[in-house]
C-alpha positions in Angstrom: -14.2 -8.0 -22.7 -10.9 -6.9 -24.2 -9.1 -3.8 -22.7 -9.5 -1.9 -26.0 -13.3 -2.4 -25.9 -13.6 -1.4 -22.3 -11.5 1.8 -22.9 -13.7 2.8 -25.9 -16.9 2.2 -23.8 -15.6 4.1 -20.8 -14.6 7.3 -22.6 -17.9 7.4 -24.4 -20.0 6.8 -21.3 -18.1 9.5 -19.4 -18.4 11.8 -22.4 -14.7 12.3 -22.5 -14.5 11.6 -26.2 -15.9 9.3 -28.8 -14.4 5.9 -29.6 -13.2 7.3 -32.9 -11.1 9.9 -31.1 -8.8 7.3 -29.5 -5.4 7.4 -31.1 -3.8 4.7 -29.1 -4.2 2.6 -25.9 -1.0 1.6 -24.1 -1.4 -0.9 -21.2 0.6 0.2 -18.2 2.5 -2.1 -15.8 2.8 -2.0 -12.1 -0.1 -3.8 -10.6 -1.6 -7.4 -10.3 -5.1 -6.4 -9.5 -6.3 -4.3 -12.4 -6.1 -3.4 -16.1 -4.7 0.1 -16.4 -3.9 1.9 -19.5 -2.9 5.3 -21.0 -5.4 6.4 -23.5 -4.3 8.9 -26.1 -7.3 11.0 -27.2 -5.4 13.2 -29.6 -5.7 16.4 -27.6 -4.8 14.8 -24.3 -3.8 11.5 -22.7 -5.9 10.1 -19.8 -5.4 7.1 -17.5 -8.1 4.4 -17.2 -8.4 1.6 -14.6 -10.5 -1.5 -14.4 -10.6 -3.9 -11.5 -9.9 -7.6 -12.2 -11.9 -10.4 -10.6 -8.8 -12.6 -10.5 -5.4 -11.1 -9.6 -2.3 -11.9 -11.6 -0.3 -13.8 -9.1 0.9 -17.4 -8.8 -1.6 -18.3 -6.1 -5.3 -18.5 -6.6 -6.6 -15.1 -5.6 -10.0 -13.6 -6.4 -11.6 -10.3 -5.3 -14.8 -8.5 -6.3 -14.3 -6.0 -9.1 -16.8 -3.6 -7.4 -13.9 -2.6 -5.1 -13.2 -0.1 -7.9 -16.0 2.0 -6.4 -14.4 2.2 -3.0 -11.1 3.2 -4.6 -12.8 6.1 -6.5 -14.5 7.3 -3.3 -11.2 7.3 -1.4 -9.5 9.3 -4.1 -12.4 11.8 -4.0 -12.2 12.2 -0.3 -8.4 12.4 -0.2 -8.4 15.1 -2.9 -10.9 17.2 -0.8 -8.8 16.8 2.4 -5.4 17.4 0.8 -5.7 19.0 -2.6 -3.2 17.6 -5.0 -2.8 14.3 -3.1 -4.4 12.3 -5.8 -4.6 12.6 -9.6 -7.5 14.6 -11.0 -10.5 12.3 -11.4 -12.6 12.3 -14.6 -15.5 10.0 -13.8 -16.4 6.3 -13.1 -18.8 3.8 -14.6 -20.4 1.2 -12.4 -21.1 -1.4 -15.2 -17.6 -1.4 -16.4 -16.1 -1.3 -12.8 -13.7 1.3 -14.2 -12.8 4.9 -13.9 -10.8 7.6 -15.7 -8.3 10.1 -14.2 -5.5 12.3 -15.1 -2.5 10.6 -16.7 0.7 11.3 -14.7 3.4 11.9 -17.3 6.8 10.5 -16.2 8.6 13.8 -17.1 6.4 15.6 -14.5 6.7 13.3 -11.6 8.6 10.4 -10.2 7.6 7.1 -8.5 8.8 6.7 -4.9 9.6 3.0 -5.4 11.8 3.8 -8.4 13.6 6.5 -6.5 14.2 4.2 -3.5 15.5 1.3 -5.6 17.8 3.6 -7.6 19.3 5.0 -4.3 18.2 8.4 -5.4 18.9 11.2 -2.8 16.2 11.4 -0.1 14.0 14.4 -0.6 11.8 14.4 2.6 9.4 11.9 0.9 8.5 9.9 4.0 7.7 13.0 5.9 5.3 14.1 3.2 3.6 10.8 3.0 3.2 10.6 6.8 1.8 14.1 6.9 -0.6 13.5 4.1 -1.8 10.2 5.4 -2.2 11.7 8.9 -4.5 14.5 7.5 -6.7 12.0 5.6 -7.0 9.7 8.6 -7.7 12.5 11.0 -10.4 14.0 8.7 -12.2 10.6 8.5 -12.2 10.4 12.3 -14.5 13.4 12.6 -18.1 12.9 13.8 -19.6 14.1 10.5 -17.7 11.7 8.3 -20.0 9.4 6.4 -18.5 6.0 7.3 -21.4 4.1 5.6 -19.7 4.6 2.2 -16.6 2.6 3.3 -17.9 -0.5 5.1 -15.8 -2.7 2.9 -14.5 -5.1 5.5 -15.2 -8.3 3.4 -13.2 -6.9 0.5 -10.3 -5.9 3.0 -10.3 -9.5 4.3 -10.1 -10.9 0.8 -7.5 -8.5 -0.5 -5.3 -8.1 2.6 -6.0 -10.3 5.7 -6.5 -13.6 3.9 -3.7 -13.4 1.3 -1.2 -11.8 3.5 -1.5 -12.7 7.1 -3.8 -15.8 7.1 -2.1 -17.5 4.1 1.3 -16.8 5.6 0.1 -18.3 8.9 -0.7 -21.5 7.1 3.0 -21.8 6.2 4.6 -21.0 9.5 3.3 -23.1 12.4 5.7 -21.6 14.9 4.2 -18.1 14.5 0.7 -19.1 13.3 -1.0 -18.1 16.6 0.8 -14.7 16.6 -0.3 -14.0 13.0 -3.9 -15.0 13.6 -4.0 -12.9 16.8 -2.9 -9.8 14.7 -5.7 -10.6 12.2 -8.2 -10.6 15.1 -6.7 -7.3 16.4 -7.3 -5.7 13.0 -10.8 -7.0 12.8 -11.6 -5.8 16.2 -10.2 -2.3 15.5 -12.6 -1.9 12.6 -15.4 -1.7 15.2 -13.6 0.5 17.7 -11.0 3.0 16.6 -11.5 2.9 12.9 -10.5 5.6 10.4 -10.7 5.5 6.6 -7.6 3.5 5.6 -6.2 3.1 2.1 -5.0 -0.5 2.5 -2.0 -0.3 0.1 0.2 2.6 1.1 3.3 1.4 -0.8 6.0 3.3 -2.6 4.8 1.7 -5.8 1.6 3.7 -5.4 3.1 7.0 -4.5 4.2 9.7 -7.0 5.9 13.0 -6.2 5.3 16.0 -8.3 6.5 19.5 -7.6 7.5 18.5 -4.1 4.1 17.0 -3.1 3.1 13.3 -2.9 0.2 11.8 -4.7 -1.3 8.5 -3.5 -3.0 6.1 -5.9 -4.5 2.6 -5.9 -6.9 2.6 -3.0 -8.7 -0.6 -4.0 -8.6 -1.9 -0.4 -10.1 1.3 1.1 -12.3 0.7 4.1 -13.0 1.8 7.7 -10.2 0.1 9.6 -7.2 0.3 11.9 -4.9 3.2 11.0 -2.0 1.0 12.1 -2.4 -1.1 8.9 -1.7 1.8 6.6 1.4 2.9 8.6 2.7 -0.6 9.0 2.2 -1.4 5.3 4.4 1.6 4.3 7.0 1.1 7.0 7.3 -2.5 5.9 8.4 -1.5 2.4 11.1 0.7 3.8 12.3 -2.1 6.1 12.4 -4.6 3.1 14.4 -2.2 1.1 16.9 -1.8 4.0 17.6 -5.5 3.6 17.8 -5.2 -0.1 20.2 -2.3 0.1 22.2 -2.8 3.4 24.5 0.1 2.4 21.4 2.4 2.7 19.8 0.6 5.7 20.4 3.5 8.1 19.0 6.1 5.8 15.9 4.0 5.0 15.2 3.2 8.6 15.6 6.9 9.4 12.8 7.5 6.8 10.7 4.9 8.6 10.9 7.1 11.7 10.4 10.3 9.8 7.1 9.0 8.4 5.8 8.3 11.9 7.1 11.7 13.3 5.2 13.5 10.5 2.0 11.4 11.1 1.9 11.3 14.9 0.7 15.0 15.5 -2.5 14.2 13.6 -3.6 11.4 15.9 -6.5 12.6 18.1 -8.9 9.7 17.8 -6.9 7.4 20.1 -3.6 7.3 22.1 -0.7 7.8 19.7 1.3 5.4 21.9 -1.3 2.6 21.5 -1.3 3.1 17.8 2.5 3.1 17.5 2.6 -0.2 19.5 0.2 -1.8 17.0 2.2 -0.6 14.0 5.4 -2.0 15.6 3.7 -5.3 16.1 2.3 -5.5 12.5 5.4 -4.7 10.6 7.2 -8.1 11.2 4.0 -9.9 10.2 3.9 -7.9 6.9 7.6 -8.5 6.4 7.0 -12.2 6.5 3.8 -11.9 4.4 5.8 -10.3 1.6 8.1 -13.2 1.6 5.7 -16.1 2.0 2.3 -14.7 1.3 0.3 -14.6 -1.9 2.0 -11.5 -3.2 5.8 -11.7 -2.5 8.0 -8.7 -3.3 9.9 -9.2 -6.6 13.2 -7.5 -6.0 14.7 -9.6 -3.2 17.2 -12.4 -3.9 16.5 -15.8 -2.4 19.3 -15.2 0.1 17.8 -12.0 1.2 14.3 -13.5 1.4 15.7 -16.1 3.7 17.3 -13.4 5.9 14.1 -11.4 6.1 12.1 -14.5 6.9 14.4 -15.3 9.9 14.4 -11.7 11.2 10.6 -11.4 10.8 10.0 -14.6 12.8 12.3 -13.5 15.6 10.5 -10.1 15.8 7.1 -11.9 15.8 8.2 -14.0 18.7 9.5 -11.0 20.7 7.6 -8.0 19.3 9.0 -4.5 19.6 6.6 -2.0 21.2 7.9 1.2 19.6 9.1 2.2 16.2 12.4 3.3 17.6 12.9 -0.1 19.0 11.9 -1.7 15.7 14.2 0.5 13.7 17.1 -0.3 16.1 16.6 -4.1 15.9 16.3 -3.9 12.1 19.5 -1.9 11.8 21.3 -4.4 14.0 19.9 -7.3 11.9 21.0 -5.6 8.6 24.5 -4.9 10.0 25.0 -8.4 11.5 23.9 -10.2 8.3 26.2 -8.1 6.2 29.2 -9.3 8.4 28.4 -13.0 9.0 27.5 -16.1 6.9 23.8 -16.8 6.8 22.0 -20.1 7.1 18.6 -20.3 5.5 15.5 -21.0 7.6 12.7 -22.7 5.7 8.9 -22.2 6.3 7.6 -24.7 9.0 
């Protein structure tokens, strides 16, 4: 079904407007897993999102479109725990695997990824993200939380473990065992110390409006290991440190600020144990965003090669704290800025 037809059906089924009220439908960019559009209804503009069964990447990557339901439920829960942390929701339709929500106008908010890549002044963003994520995780660890709504382990495997860690393991024989061990660790944590994780805590999915963060795109939401959400976000700060070495120290300080804001909320397990798992996961995700099914788009080939080498070194001798990780990343960024680099190819 064409996007225009899906939009028309969705607004009518949700009783937001009639199809004839639609002035325009503007597809929005920014994701590989969904169709997303701004729908002008004349009196207001809304945002609609439909999950795709096949993701728009070079590799063959499929995922069930019903994941759209888990995303909507995560957004509902996050909004209750931290009001304003997600856009206002307007309804969802099972048959279309789509939902409608508030459209975030560019003039009223900014995207964290855009600000980071533009070297905009840091405005306490990482602290806000860490605090918000910590509150959501903590609320989901309470005994009265309904975990049955988020048993999406198969979807998480298809959307995260398989395309990121397992696929990358198939390209790197020297660290294959380490990567698969981390996969097993994440799967085991789902049954032991699980909280409701988002699964895609990335600067591309985080807006800031009036000094508060809003987190979007929770398609991978499931009960799982809190370490994954933290490591996923920390990884993006690490990659941008390599991309912008002149900003490396500031970006790595943000890495630590995120954890410092998050840590006080951890009561479901030892914060030290959680920090160790985060530090172990970050190098794996660094490598996965170079050689996995969804590589980051802004790195040059030379920088990709640098990140690959550093990630493999860190996987072979894992840091145990985020302070240690940040220090080793800072040293790598500084060293590579001073010395010629020889590419290391996947094994």
